[in-house]
C-alpha positions in Angstrom: 16.8 48.9 111.9 15.6 46.7 109.2 14.7 43.1 110.2 16.5 39.9 108.9 15.2 38.7 105.6 14.0 35.1 106.1 14.4 33.0 102.9 15.6 29.7 101.4 19.2 28.8 102.3 21.7 28.2 99.3 24.1 25.5 98.9 27.1 27.7 99.0 25.9 29.0 102.1 25.9 25.8 104.1 29.3 26.5 106.0 28.0 29.6 107.1 25.0 27.8 108.3 26.9 25.6 110.2 28.7 28.3 112.2 25.5 29.8 113.0 24.0 26.4 114.5 27.5 25.9 116.3 27.8 29.2 117.9 24.1 29.1 119.1 24.2 25.7 120.2 27.5 26.8 122.2 25.8 29.7 123.7 23.5 27.4 125.6 26.3 26.2 127.6 25.6 22.4 126.3 28.9 22.1 124.1 32.4 23.4 123.3 32.7 25.2 119.6 35.6 23.1 117.7 36.6 22.6 114.2 35.5 18.8 114.9 31.7 20.0 116.0 31.8 22.6 113.1 32.8 20.1 110.6 30.0 17.4 111.7 27.3 20.0 111.4 28.6 20.9 108.2 28.4 17.5 106.9 25.0 17.0 108.4 23.4 19.9 106.7 23.2 18.4 103.0 22.3 15.0 104.2 19.2 16.5 106.2 18.4 18.4 103.0 18.4 15.3 101.4 16.3 13.5 104.0 13.5 16.3 103.6 14.6 19.6 105.2 13.2 23.0 104.0 16.3 24.7 105.3 15.7 28.8 105.7 18.1 31.7 106.8 17.8 34.9 108.4 19.9 37.3 106.3 20.7 40.5 107.8 21.9 42.5 104.9 24.2 39.5 103.6 25.3 38.2 107.2 23.3 34.8 108.2 22.3 35.2 111.7 19.9 32.3 112.1 19.2 29.1 110.4 15.6 27.4 110.6 15.1 23.4 109.4 11.4 22.4 109.0 10.5 19.1 108.0 7.4 19.8 106.1 6.7 15.9 105.0 6.6 15.1 108.6 5.0 18.2 109.8 7.7 19.3 112.4 10.1 21.9 113.2 13.6 20.3 113.3 16.1 23.2 114.1 16.0 26.5 115.1 19.4 28.6 115.9 20.0 32.4 116.4 23.5 33.6 116.1 24.3 34.8 119.9 24.7 38.4 119.0 21.4 38.5 117.6 19.4 36.5 120.4 17.2 38.7 122.7 15.8 40.6 119.6 12.6 38.6 118.7 14.2 37.0 115.9 13.2 33.7 117.2 9.6 34.8 117.6 9.9 36.0 113.9 11.2 32.5 113.0 8.4 30.7 114.9 5.9 32.9 113.1 7.4 31.9 109.7 7.2 28.2 110.6 3.4 28.6 111.4 3.1 30.0 108.0 4.4 26.6 106.6 2.8 24.3 109.4 -0.3 26.3 110.4 -1.9 23.3 112.4 1.2 21.8 114.0 2.5 25.0 116.0 0.5 26.6 118.5 0.7 30.7 118.7 3.0 31.9 121.7 1.0 33.3 124.5 1.6 36.7 125.3 2.4 37.0 129.1 1.4 40.2 130.8 
């Protein structure tokens, strides 16, 4: 299987980015999916981009399966969410490696456990 491509998000993808964000966050057990939550996340995306987010997606053959928001001017990783059906496939590690390319002095490499 070809790994998803990490690329900048497009404005016309913000609805799908919000869906990935919500489904991933809800999968942690800290919330419940709802139209209200989806609407709030969708509204937040352009505001955060305007405030400095560099927004990326993991694209698996035209399907968005993860979102990553970096705030390069402030030198931090702001959001990283992987769609539940793609969790456990090392996509999070791939996104962290991508983050280290953009913020090399801010993110320490992951330790490899035996």
